[in-house]
C-alpha positions as CSV (number, residue, x, y, z in Angstrom):
1,X,0.0,0.0,0.0
2,X,2.8,2.3,0.8
3,X,4.3,1.7,-2.7
4,X,0.9,2.6,-4.3
5,X,0.1,5.5,-2.0
6,X,3.2,7.5,-3.0
7,X,1.8,7.8,-6.5
8,X,-1.6,9.0,-5.3
9,X,-0.7,12.7,-5.3
10,X,-3.1,15.5,-6.0
11,X,-1.3,16.2,-9.3
12,X,-1.5,12.6,-10.5
13,X,-5.1,12.3,-9.4
14,X,-6.1,15.4,-11.3
15,X,-4.4,14.1,-14.5
16,X,-6.0,10.7,-14.2
17,X,-9.5,12.3,-13.6
18,X,-9.1,14.5,-16.6
19,X,-8.1,11.6,-18.8
20,X,-11.0,9.5,-17.6
21,X,-13.5,12.3,-18.1
22,X,-12.2,12.8,-21.7
23,X,-12.5,9.1,-22.4
24,X,-16.1,9.2,-21.0
25,X,-17.0,12.1,-23.3
26,X,-15.7,10.2,-26.3
27,X,-17.6,7.1,-25.3
28,X,-20.8,9.0,-24.8
29,X,-20.4,10.6,-28.3
30,X,-20.0,7.2,-29.9
31,X,-23.0,5.8,-28.1
32,X,-25.1,8.8,-29.0
33,X,-24.2,8.6,-32.6
34,X,-25.1,4.9,-32.6
35,X,-28.5,5.3,-30.9
36,X,-29.1,8.6,-32.7
37,X,-31.1,10.0,-29.7
38,X,-31.0,13.6,-30.8
39,X,-32.5,13.2,-34.2
40,X,-36.2,12.8,-34.7
41,X,-37.4,10.1,-37.1
42,X,-37.6,11.3,-40.6
43,X,-35.5,13.7,-42.6
44,X,-34.3,16.7,-40.6
45,X,-32.2,19.7,-41.4
46,X,-28.5,19.2,-40.5
47,X,-27.1,21.3,-37.7
48,X,-23.3,21.7,-37.7
49,X,-20.7,24.4,-38.1
50,X,-19.9,23.8,-41.8
51,X,-20.3,25.5,-45.2
52,X,-24.1,25.1,-45.1
53,X,-24.2,26.9,-41.7
54,X,-22.3,29.9,-43.0
55,X,-24.6,30.0,-46.1
56,X,-27.6,30.1,-43.8
57,X,-26.2,32.8,-41.6
58,X,-25.4,34.9,-44.7
59,X,-29.0,34.6,-45.9
60,X,-30.4,35.5,-42.6
61,X,-28.0,38.4,-42.1
62,X,-29.1,39.9,-45.4
63,X,-32.6,40.0,-43.9
64,X,-31.5,41.5,-40.6
65,X,-29.2,44.1,-42.4
66,X,-31.1,44.9,-45.6
67,X,-28.9,47.8,-46.7
68,X,-25.3,48.8,-46.2
69,X,-26.4,52.1,-44.6
70,X,-29.0,51.2,-42.0
71,X,-29.3,51.4,-38.2
72,X,-28.2,47.8,-37.7
73,X,-24.9,48.5,-39.6
74,X,-24.5,51.6,-37.6
75,X,-24.7,49.7,-34.3
76,X,-22.3,47.1,-35.6
77,X,-19.8,49.8,-36.4
78,X,-20.4,51.3,-32.9
79,X,-19.7,48.0,-31.3
80,X,-16.5,47.5,-33.4
81,X,-15.3,51.1,-32.6
82,X,-16.0,50.6,-28.9
83,X,-14.2,47.2,-28.9
84,X,-11.1,48.8,-30.5
85,X,-11.3,51.7,-28.0
86,X,-11.6,49.4,-25.1
87,X,-8.7,47.3,-26.4
88,X,-6.5,50.5,-26.5
89,X,-7.8,51.4,-23.1
90,X,-6.7,48.0,-21.8
91,X,-3.2,48.5,-23.3
92,X,-3.0,52.0,-21.8
93,X,-4.2,50.7,-18.5
94,X,-1.5,47.9,-18.5
95,X,1.3,50.4,-19.4
96,X,0.0,53.1,-17.0
97,X,-0.6,50.6,-14.2
98,X,2.9,49.2,-14.6
99,X,4.4,52.7,-14.2
100,X,2.2,53.4,-11.1
101,X,3.4,50.2,-9.5
102,X,7.0,51.0,-10.5
103,X,6.6,54.4,-8.8
104,X,5.3,52.7,-5.6
105,X,8.1,50.0,-5.6
106,X,10.8,52.6,-6.2
107,X,9.3,55.1,-3.8
108,X,9.2,57.7,-6.6
109,X,6.4,60.1,-5.8
110,X,6.9,62.1,-9.0
111,X,6.6,59.0,-11.2
112,X,3.5,57.9,-9.1
113,X,1.7,61.2,-9.5
114,X,2.7,61.5,-13.1
115,X,0.7,58.3,-14.0
116,X,-1.9,58.3,-11.2
117,X,-3.7,61.5,-12.0
118,X,-4.2,60.5,-15.7
119,X,-5.6,57.2,-14.5
120,X,-8.2,59.1,-12.3
121,X,-9.0,61.4,-15.2
122,X,-9.6,58.6,-17.7
123,X,-12.0,56.6,-15.5
124,X,-15.2,58.3,-16.8
125,X,-14.0,57.7,-20.4
126,X,-13.4,54.0,-19.8
127,X,-16.8,53.7,-18.1
128,X,-18.5,55.5,-21.0
129,X,-16.8,53.2,-23.5
130,X,-17.9,50.1,-21.6
131,X,-21.5,51.2,-21.4
132,X,-21.7,52.4,-25.0
133,X,-20.6,48.9,-25.9
134,X,-23.4,47.4,-23.8
135,X,-25.9,49.8,-25.4
136,X,-24.8,48.9,-28.9
137,X,-25.0,45.1,-28.2
138,X,-28.5,45.4,-26.6
139,X,-29.8,47.7,-29.4
140,X,-28.4,45.4,-32.1
141,X,-30.1,42.4,-30.5
142,X,-33.4,44.1,-30.5
143,X,-33.1,45.5,-34.0
144,X,-32.1,42.1,-35.4
145,X,-35.0,40.5,-33.7
146,X,-37.4,43.2,-35.0
147,X,-36.2,42.8,-38.6
148,X,-36.3,39.0,-38.5
149,X,-39.6,38.8,-36.8
150,X,-41.2,41.2,-39.2
151,X,-39.9,39.2,-42.2
152,X,-41.1,35.9,-40.8
153,X,-44.5,37.2,-39.9
154,X,-44.9,38.8,-43.4
155,X,-44.3,35.3,-44.8
156,X,-46.3,33.5,-42.1
157,X,-49.4,35.8,-42.4
158,X,-49.3,35.9,-46.2
159,X,-52.6,34.5,-47.6
160,X,-53.5,31.3,-45.8
161,X,-49.9,30.3,-45.0
162,X,-50.5,30.3,-41.2
163,X,-53.4,27.9,-41.8
164,X,-51.5,25.7,-44.2
165,X,-48.5,25.3,-41.9
166,X,-50.6,23.8,-39.1
167,X,-53.2,21.9,-41.2
168,X,-51.6,21.0,-44.6
169,X,-47.9,20.7,-43.9
170,X,-46.5,18.5,-41.1
171,X,-42.9,19.5,-41.2
172,X,-43.2,22.1,-38.4
173,X,-45.3,21.2,-35.4
174,X,-44.6,24.3,-33.2
175,X,-44.4,27.5,-35.3
176,X,-45.2,29.7,-32.2
177,X,-42.0,28.4,-30.5
178,X,-39.9,29.2,-33.7
179,X,-41.4,32.6,-34.2
180,X,-40.9,33.8,-30.6
181,X,-38.3,32.1,-28.5
182,X,-36.1,30.7,-31.2
183,X,-35.9,34.0,-33.1
184,X,-35.0,35.8,-29.8
185,X,-32.3,33.2,-28.9
186,X,-30.9,33.2,-32.5
187,X,-30.6,37.0,-32.6
188,X,-29.0,37.1,-29.1
189,X,-26.5,34.4,-30.1
190,X,-25.5,36.1,-33.3
191,X,-24.8,39.4,-31.6
192,X,-23.0,37.8,-28.7
193,X,-20.9,35.8,-31.1
194,X,-20.1,39.0,-33.0
195,X,-19.0,40.9,-29.9
196,X,-17.2,37.8,-28.4
197,X,-15.2,37.2,-31.5
198,X,-14.5,40.9,-32.4
199,X,-12.9,41.8,-29.1
200,X,-10.5,38.8,-28.9
201,X,-9.5,39.2,-32.6
202,X,-8.7,42.8,-32.0
203,X,-6.8,41.9,-28.9
204,X,-4.8,39.2,-30.7
205,X,-3.9,41.6,-33.5
206,X,-2.9,44.4,-31.2
207,X,-1.0,42.3,-28.6
208,X,0.8,40.3,-31.3
209,X,2.1,43.6,-32.8
210,X,3.1,44.9,-29.3
211,X,4.7,41.6,-28.2
212,X,6.6,41.1,-31.5
213,X,8.3,44.4,-31.0
214,X,9.0,43.6,-27.4
215,X,10.0,39.9,-27.2
216,X,10.1,38.9,-30.9
217,X,7.8,36.9,-33.1
218,X,8.5,33.5,-31.7
219,X,6.3,33.9,-28.6
220,X,3.1,35.0,-30.5
221,X,3.8,32.4,-33.1
222,X,3.7,29.6,-30.5
223,X,0.5,31.0,-29.0
224,X,-1.2,31.1,-32.4
225,X,-0.1,27.5,-33.1
226,X,-1.6,26.5,-29.8
227,X,-4.8,28.3,-30.8
228,X,-5.2,26.4,-34.0
229,X,-4.4,23.0,-32.5
230,X,-6.7,23.4,-29.5
231,X,-9.5,25.0,-31.6
232,X,-9.6,22.1,-34.0
233,X,-9.6,19.6,-31.1
234,X,-12.4,21.3,-29.2
235,X,-14.5,21.9,-32.3
236,X,-14.4,18.2,-32.9
237,X,-15.6,17.4,-29.4
238,X,-18.4,20.0,-29.5
239,X,-20.1,18.7,-32.6
240,X,-23.1,17.2,-30.7
241,X,-24.1,20.5,-29.2
242,X,-25.8,21.7,-32.4
243,X,-28.0,18.7,-32.7
244,X,-28.8,18.7,-29.0
245,X,-29.8,22.4,-29.2
246,X,-32.2,21.6,-32.1
247,X,-33.7,18.7,-30.0
248,X,-34.0,20.9,-26.9
249,X,-36.0,23.6,-28.8
250,X,-38.2,21.0,-30.4
251,X,-39.0,19.5,-27.0
252,X,-39.6,23.0,-25.5
253,X,-42.1,23.6,-28.4
254,X,-43.9,20.3,-27.7
255,X,-44.2,21.2,-24.0
256,X,-45.6,24.6,-24.8
257,X,-48.1,23.0,-27.3
258,X,-49.6,20.5,-24.8
259,X,-50.0,23.3,-22.3
260,X,-51.7,25.6,-24.9
261,X,-54.0,22.7,-25.8
262,X,-55.1,22.4,-22.2
263,X,-56.0,26.1,-22.1
264,X,-57.8,26.0,-25.5
265,X,-59.8,22.9,-24.8
266,X,-60.3,23.4,-21.0
267,X,-64.1,23.2,-21.1
268,X,-64.3,19.9,-23.1
269,X,-61.6,18.4,-20.8
270,X,-63.5,19.5,-17.7
271,X,-66.8,17.9,-19.0
272,X,-64.9,14.6,-19.5
273,X,-63.1,14.9,-16.1
274,X,-59.9,14.5,-18.1
275,X,-57.6,16.4,-15.7
276,X,-55.7,13.2,-14.7
277,X,-55.2,12.1,-18.3
278,X,-54.0,15.6,-19.3
279,X,-51.7,15.6,-16.3
280,X,-50.2,12.4,-17.5
281,X,-49.7,13.8,-21.0
282,X,-48.1,17.0,-19.8
283,X,-45.9,15.1,-17.3
284,X,-44.7,12.7,-20.0
285,X,-43.9,15.6,-22.4
286,X,-42.1,17.5,-19.7
287,X,-40.2,14.4,-18.6
288,X,-38.9,13.9,-22.1
289,X,-37.7,17.5,-22.0
290,X,-36.1,17.1,-18.6
291,X,-34.3,13.9,-19.5
292,X,-32.8,15.5,-22.6
293,X,-31.8,18.6,-20.5
294,X,-30.1,16.3,-18.0
295,X,-28.0,14.8,-20.7
296,X,-27.3,18.3,-22.2
297,X,-26.3,19.7,-18.8
298,X,-23.9,16.9,-18.1
299,X,-22.5,17.1,-21.6
300,X,-21.9,20.9,-21.2
301,X,-20.4,20.2,-17.8
302,X,-18.0,17.8,-19.4
303,X,-17.2,20.1,-22.2
304,X,-16.8,23.0,-19.8
305,X,-14.2,21.1,-17.9
306,X,-12.2,20.4,-21.1
307,X,-12.7,24.0,-22.3
308,X,-11.4,25.4,-19.0
309,X,-8.4,23.2,-19.0
310,X,-7.4,23.7,-22.6
311,X,-8.7,27.2,-23.5
312,X,-7.9,28.9,-20.1
313,X,-5.4,27.2,-17.9
314,X,-3.1,25.4,-20.4
315,X,-3.2,28.6,-22.6
316,X,-2.1,30.6,-19.6
317,X,0.6,28.1,-18.9
318,X,1.8,28.3,-22.5
319,X,1.9,32.1,-22.1
320,X,4.0,31.8,-18.9
321,X,6.5,29.5,-20.8
322,X,6.8,31.9,-23.7
323,X,7.2,35.1,-21.6
324,X,9.7,33.4,-19.2
325,X,12.2,32.4,-21.9
326,X,14.0,35.7,-22.3
327,X,14.0,36.3,-18.5
328,X,15.2,32.8,-17.5
329,X,17.9,32.7,-20.2
330,X,20.7,34.5,-18.5
331,X,22.7,34.9,-21.8
332,X,19.7,36.5,-23.6
333,X,21.0,39.7,-25.2
334,X,17.9,41.7,-24.3
335,X,18.5,41.6,-20.5
336,X,22.3,41.6,-20.3
337,X,22.5,45.2,-19.2
338,X,19.1,45.9,-17.6
339,X,18.6,46.8,-13.9
340,X,16.3,45.0,-11.6
341,X,13.7,47.8,-11.9
342,X,13.8,47.8,-15.7
343,X,13.6,44.0,-15.7
344,X,10.5,44.1,-13.5
345,X,8.9,46.8,-15.6
346,X,9.6,44.9,-18.8
347,X,8.2,41.7,-17.2
348,X,5.0,43.4,-16.0
349,X,4.3,44.8,-19.5
350,X,5.2,41.8,-21.5
351,X,3.8,39.3,-19.1
352,X,0.4,41.1,-18.8
353,X,0.2,41.5,-22.6
354,X,1.0,37.9,-23.1
355,X,-1.5,36.9,-20.4
356,X,-4.1,39.0,-22.2
357,X,-3.2,37.4,-25.5
358,X,-3.6,33.9,-24.0
359,X,-7.0,35.0,-22.6
360,X,-8.0,36.3,-26.0
361,X,-7.0,33.1,-27.6
362,X,-9.0,31.2,-25.0
363,X,-12.1,33.3,-25.7
364,X,-11.6,32.6,-29.5
365,X,-11.5,28.8,-28.7
366,X,-14.6,29.1,-26.4
367,X,-16.4,31.1,-29.1
368,X,-16.5,27.9,-31.1
369,X,-18.9,26.5,-28.4
370,X,-21.2,29.5,-29.0
371,X,-21.0,29.0,-32.7
372,X,-21.9,25.3,-32.4
373,X,-25.0,26.2,-30.3
374,X,-25.8,29.0,-32.8
375,X,-25.8,26.4,-35.6
376,X,-28.7,24.7,-33.9
377,X,-30.8,27.8,-33.8
378,X,-29.8,28.6,-37.4
379,X,-30.9,25.2,-38.6
380,X,-34.4,25.7,-37.1
381,X,-34.8,29.3,-38.4
382,X,-33.6,28.2,-41.9
383,X,-36.1,25.3,-41.9
384,X,-38.9,27.7,-41.0
385,X,-37.9,30.0,-43.8
386,X,-37.8,27.2,-46.2
387,X,-41.2,25.8,-45.3
388,X,-42.7,29.3,-45.4
389,X,-41.3,29.9,-48.9
390,X,-42.6,26.6,-50.2
391,X,-46.1,27.1,-48.7
392,X,-46.3,30.5,-50.2
393,X,-45.4,28.9,-53.5
394,X,-48.2,26.4,-53.1
395,X,-46.1,23.4,-52.2
396,X,-46.6,21.4,-49.0
397,X,-45.3,18.1,-47.6
398,X,-47.6,15.7,-45.8
399,X,-48.0,12.0,-45.3
400,X,-50.4,10.9,-48.1
401,X,-53.0,8.2,-47.8
402,X,-53.0,6.0,-50.9
403,X,-56.3,4.6,-52.0
404,X,-54.6,1.3,-52.8
405,X,-54.0,0.9,-49.0
406,X,-57.7,1.4,-48.3
407,X,-59.3,-0.4,-51.2
408,X,-57.0,-1.8,-53.9
409,X,-59.8,-2.7,-56.2
410,X,-61.6,0.7,-56.2
411,X,-61.9,3.0,-59.1
412,X,-60.5,5.8,-57.0
413,X,-57.3,3.8,-56.5
414,X,-56.5,4.5,-60.1
415,X,-57.0,8.3,-59.7
416,X,-53.7,10.1,-59.6
417,X,-53.9,12.8,-56.9
418,X,-51.6,15.8,-57.3
419,X,-52.1,18.7,-54.8
420,X,-52.7,22.0,-56.6
421,X,-53.3,20.3,-60.0
422,X,-56.8,21.8,-60.3
423,X,-57.5,25.1,-61.9
424,X,-59.2,28.0,-60.1
425,X,-61.0,30.6,-62.1
426,X,-62.1,33.9,-60.5
427,X,-65.5,35.1,-61.7
428,X,-68.3,37.2,-60.1
429,X,-71.7,35.8,-59.1
430,X,-71.0,32.2,-59.8
431,X,-69.7,29.1,-58.0
432,X,-69.0,26.1,-60.3
433,X,-67.3,22.8,-59.5
434,X,-66.4,21.1,-62.8
435,X,-65.2,17.5,-62.5
436,X,-63.4,18.3,-59.3
437,X,-62.3,15.5,-56.9
438,X,-63.1,16.4,-53.3
439,X,-60.2,15.1,-51.2
440,X,-58.5,15.9,-47.9
441,X,-54.9,17.3,-47.9
442,X,-53.5,13.8,-47.2
443,X,-55.1,12.4,-50.3
444,X,-58.2,10.7,-48.9
445,X,-60.9,10.9,-51.6
446,X,-64.4,11.9,-50.3
447,X,-66.1,12.4,-53.7
448,X,-64.3,11.3,-56.9
449,X,-66.0,13.7,-59.3
450,X,-68.0,16.7,-58.1
451,X,-69.8,18.9,-60.6
452,X,-72.5,21.5,-59.9
453,X,-73.1,25.2,-60.6
454,X,-74.7,27.9,-58.5
455,X,-75.5,31.5,-59.7
456,X,-76.1,34.5,-57.4
457,X,-79.5,34.5,-55.8
458,X,-79.9,30.7,-55.6
459,X,-79.3,29.6,-52.0
460,X,-78.0,26.1,-51.5
461,X,-78.7,23.8,-48.4
462,X,-75.8,21.4,-47.9
463,X,-76.7,18.3,-45.9
464,X,-75.4,14.8,-45.1
465,X,-74.0,12.8,-42.2
466,X,-70.9,13.7,-40.2
467,X,-67.7,13.1,-42.1
468,X,-69.3,13.1,-45.5
469,X,-67.3,16.1,-46.8
470,X,-69.4,19.2,-46.0
471,X,-66.6,21.1,-44.2
472,X,-64.1,19.8,-46.8
473,X,-66.2,21.3,-49.6
474,X,-66.1,24.7,-47.9
475,X,-62.4,24.5,-47.2
476,X,-61.7,23.9,-50.9
477,X,-64.2,26.6,-51.8
478,X,-62.4,29.1,-49.4
479,X,-59.0,28.3,-50.8
480,X,-57.8,26.6,-47.6
481,X,-57.3,23.2,-49.2
482,X,-55.7,22.6,-52.6
483,X,-57.5,21.3,-55.7
484,X,-56.6,17.8,-56.8
485,X,-58.0,18.3,-60.3
486,X,-60.8,19.7,-62.4
487,X,-61.9,23.4,-62.4
488,X,-63.4,25.6,-59.7
489,X,-65.0,28.9,-60.7
490,X,-65.7,31.3,-57.8
491,X,-65.5,34.9,-56.8
492,X,-62.1,36.3,-55.7
493,X,-61.1,36.6,-52.0
494,X,-63.2,39.1,-50.1
495,X,-66.4,38.3,-52.1
496,X,-66.8,34.9,-50.3
497,X,-67.5,34.9,-46.6
498,X,-67.5,32.1,-44.1
499,X,-69.5,32.2,-40.8
500,X,-68.6,29.2,-38.5
501,X,-70.7,27.7,-35.7
502,X,-68.3,29.1,-33.1
503,X,-67.6,32.7,-34.4
504,X,-64.2,34.3,-33.8
505,X,-64.2,37.4,-31.6
506,X,-61.1,39.5,-32.1
507,X,-59.1,41.4,-29.5
508,X,-60.3,45.0,-29.6
509,X,-63.4,47.3,-29.3
510,X,-67.1,46.6,-30.0
511,X,-66.6,48.2,-33.4
512,X,-63.8,45.8,-34.2
513,X,-66.2,42.8,-33.7
514,X,-68.6,44.1,-36.4
515,X,-66.0,45.2,-39.0
516,X,-63.4,42.4,-38.5
517,X,-61.0,42.0,-40.3
518,X,-61.3,45.6,-41.4
519,X,-59.8,48.5,-39.4
520,X,-61.5,51.8,-38.4
521,X,-59.6,53.5,-41.3
522,X,-61.0,50.9,-43.8
523,X,-64.5,51.4,-42.5
524,X,-64.1,55.2,-43.1
525,X,-62.8,54.5,-46.6
526,X,-65.9,52.4,-47.4
527,X,-68.1,55.3,-46.2
528,X,-69.9,53.2,-43.6
529,X,-70.9,55.3,-40.6
530,X,-71.4,54.2,-37.0
531,X,-75.1,54.7,-37.5
532,X,-75.1,52.1,-40.2
533,X,-73.2,49.7,-37.9
534,X,-75.9,50.3,-35.3
535,X,-78.5,49.2,-37.9
536,X,-76.6,46.0,-38.5
537,X,-76.7,45.3,-34.7
538,X,-80.5,46.1,-34.6
539,X,-81.0,43.7,-37.6
540,X,-79.7,40.8,-35.4
541,X,-81.3,42.2,-32.2
542,X,-78.0,43.2,-30.6
543,X,-78.7,46.9,-30.3
544,X,-78.8,46.6,-26.6
545,X,-75.1,45.7,-26.5
546,X,-74.1,49.1,-27.8
547,X,-76.5,50.8,-25.2
548,X,-75.0,48.6,-22.4
549,X,-71.4,49.3,-23.3
550,X,-72.0,53.0,-24.1
551,X,-69.5,53.4,-26.9
552,X,-68.2,51.7,-30.0
553,X,-64.7,52.0,-28.6
554,X,-65.3,50.0,-25.5
555,X,-62.8,47.2,-25.2
556,X,-63.8,43.9,-23.6
557,X,-62.9,40.2,-23.6
558,X,-65.8,39.6,-26.0
559,X,-65.3,35.8,-26.1
560,X,-66.4,35.9,-22.4
561,X,-68.8,38.9,-22.4
562,X,-71.1,37.7,-25.2
563,X,-73.2,34.5,-24.9
564,X,-73.1,31.8,-27.6
565,X,-76.2,33.1,-29.3
566,X,-74.9,36.7,-29.1
567,X,-71.6,35.7,-30.7
568,X,-73.5,34.0,-33.6
569,X,-75.6,37.0,-34.2
570,X,-72.6,39.3,-34.0
571,X,-71.1,37.1,-36.8
572,X,-74.2,37.7,-38.9
573,X,-73.9,41.5,-38.3
574,X,-70.3,41.2,-39.5
575,X,-71.7,39.4,-42.6
576,X,-74.1,42.3,-43.3
577,X,-71.2,44.8,-43.0
578,X,-69.0,43.1,-45.6
579,X,-71.9,42.3,-48.0
580,X,-70.1,39.5,-49.9
581,X,-71.6,37.9,-53.1
582,X,-71.6,34.4,-51.4
583,X,-71.6,33.4,-47.7
584,X,-71.1,30.0,-46.2
585,X,-73.1,29.5,-43.0
586,X,-71.9,26.5,-41.1
587,X,-74.4,25.8,-38.4
588,X,-74.0,29.4,-37.5
589,X,-77.5,30.0,-36.2
590,X,-77.8,26.9,-34.0
591,X,-78.0,29.0,-30.8
592,X,-80.4,31.6,-32.3
593,X,-84.2,31.5,-32.0
594,X,-86.2,30.5,-35.1
595,X,-87.8,34.0,-35.5
596,X,-84.4,35.8,-35.5
597,X,-83.1,33.2,-37.8
598,X,-85.9,33.8,-40.3
599,X,-85.3,37.5,-40.2
600,X,-81.5,37.0,-40.8
601,X,-82.1,34.8,-43.9
602,X,-84.7,37.1,-45.3
603,X,-82.4,40.1,-44.8
604,X,-79.6,38.2,-46.6
605,X,-81.9,37.7,-49.6
606,X,-82.8,41.4,-49.5
607,X,-79.2,42.7,-49.6
608,X,-78.2,40.2,-52.3
609,X,-76.1,37.7,-50.3
610,X,-76.3,34.1,-51.8
611,X,-76.0,31.5,-49.1
612,X,-74.5,28.0,-48.7
613,X,-76.0,26.7,-45.5
614,X,-75.1,23.7,-43.4
615,X,-78.0,23.1,-40.9
616,X,-80.2,20.3,-39.6
617,X,-83.3,22.6,-39.1
618,X,-86.3,21.9,-41.3
619,X,-87.3,25.5,-40.9
620,X,-84.5,26.7,-43.2
621,X,-85.4,24.7,-46.3
622,X,-87.9,27.4,-47.4
623,X,-85.0,29.9,-47.7
624,X,-83.1,27.8,-50.3
625,X,-83.6,26.9,-54.0
626,X,-81.2,23.9,-54.2
627,X,-79.9,21.2,-51.9
628,X,-76.6,19.3,-52.1
629,X,-76.8,16.0,-50.3
630,X,-73.7,13.8,-49.6
631,X,-74.1,10.3,-48.3
632,X,-70.6,9.8,-46.9
633,X,-69.8,6.9,-49.3
634,X,-68.6,9.0,-52.2
635,X,-72.0,9.8,-53.7
636,X,-73.9,13.1,-53.9
637,X,-76.9,14.7,-55.5
638,X,-77.5,18.3,-56.4
639,X,-81.2,19.1,-57.0
640,X,-83.6,22.0,-56.9
641,X,-86.0,22.1,-53.9
642,X,-89.6,21.6,-55.1
643,X,-92.9,20.8,-53.4
644,X,-92.1,17.1,-53.9
645,X,-88.7,17.3,-52.1
646,X,-88.7,15.4,-48.9
647,X,-87.4,17.7,-46.2
648,X,-85.4,16.1,-43.4
649,X,-83.9,17.5,-40.2
650,X,-85.2,18.5,-36.8
């Protein structure tokens, strides 16, 4: 035991621990690559610091800095100037501080005062430089985020893209996470990397110049060689960080999503007493995130240990070796005839500069860690931009249901389905389906060949069992779903209005509920006065709402303030305001009394709004000229309503 214990020194134990930790990291990396526990099933965007990463950063930077002369460029220049100024301040502080210490050691009050008073005088300038640097960094982060957020929302809210991303395309499951948290983290990471790289690079250039003139080129050359070798080694070890960052953000998005679902569907869950089941779902989603974060934290701990050893302490040790050579070599020509005071002054200046150089080299090496993490955010933002661009071009990706899988012998199995292959013709006062297959976005055929024509003034009652394709028909008609063939003739956007069973109440005033999605300015441009809006409310027996609230500009949470029937009648007042050529009424009067419903339908006929109605009320048949019946098995009939027509419903 004595023979063994003499080798168990603190130094040997530290070395052995570091070697074992490094071996463990390499083993974990090999196991992770084999199990592939960071990559979700299916094809995913690659996240790594490579040529693709720099191309993505370049494209996104062109969005965040659209012109050479802009505020963002100005703040980047401000940061660069402040970094240069602070570097020169650091050099001056080193030289001036050395002279102050020399004056103290040599008991030279004149030398002490000569450098002490300038030090006191320059303190406000140095403080101003440091805070201007912080100001520039924070403003640049905010402006980058503003530019990128505006660009992404312009793409996201273009046409029906926001709907298509969640309902047609299944590549991105949590756009809210990407548009908010990921954009913020990306912009912060870009600016931090810019400032964290700029300062060390400036320091390296300046200190190499100063040290080369002081101790020769050999010392800085050794330090640069160490930077290259250690940087390549650490970059290799850090490669999993990018993929782990992507996975972390995806799990964060899933966790946010299950919580938002609980809030959105709280009433239905409460009726089912589903709190324990939802608790299980949320806990399992959160546990998946926590397990990944535990792995990520330990990996960062391991990498932090290696980074600290290689980029900080060994770099400092190399700096000591380099700066000590001319001092410990007694025959070195530089110090053959120098006094002890001059030797100490030279050592302080050269040693501190070399120490700062080694620290700058360490920060450059550590910046690789930030760049690897940035590549994860860049991959997610780039994927979002790609999906938005393709959706706006009419292309989407979704797992398709082939009819051969459902019924290999069916006629529809031979029908080739190509999303967007149908032709849409915009024409006023007509809706015409001409040999159009009615299919869901994933390729499930509901009706193989749909053909009918409706002119303005001929109301149509749409009926059939649940799942037969009534809502699918309206989604195709509204442009939400793609055409899989044939021709569809319909009015352009704005002349076709949809009123759902659960109307949407926007955030805003009472006026906003009636004129949505118009603004007050657009209402004025249309020449519609508040008195006319009052008539619309009176038509649906909601005039008392204005009297109760006292003003059109009263802001409330209208989803809670209005009852179910009041919200449906408010949606009808909104319909009267817009006066479209055609309106789709999807069970939108189910909570309205029959007499009010009769008045609403009669008023629509009076103002020239042609209706497509989904309802199970027999009382509504008299307001329609045609009926479209779907049986849910791929068949339909479109016929006029006559005295011989058998009415069905409740």
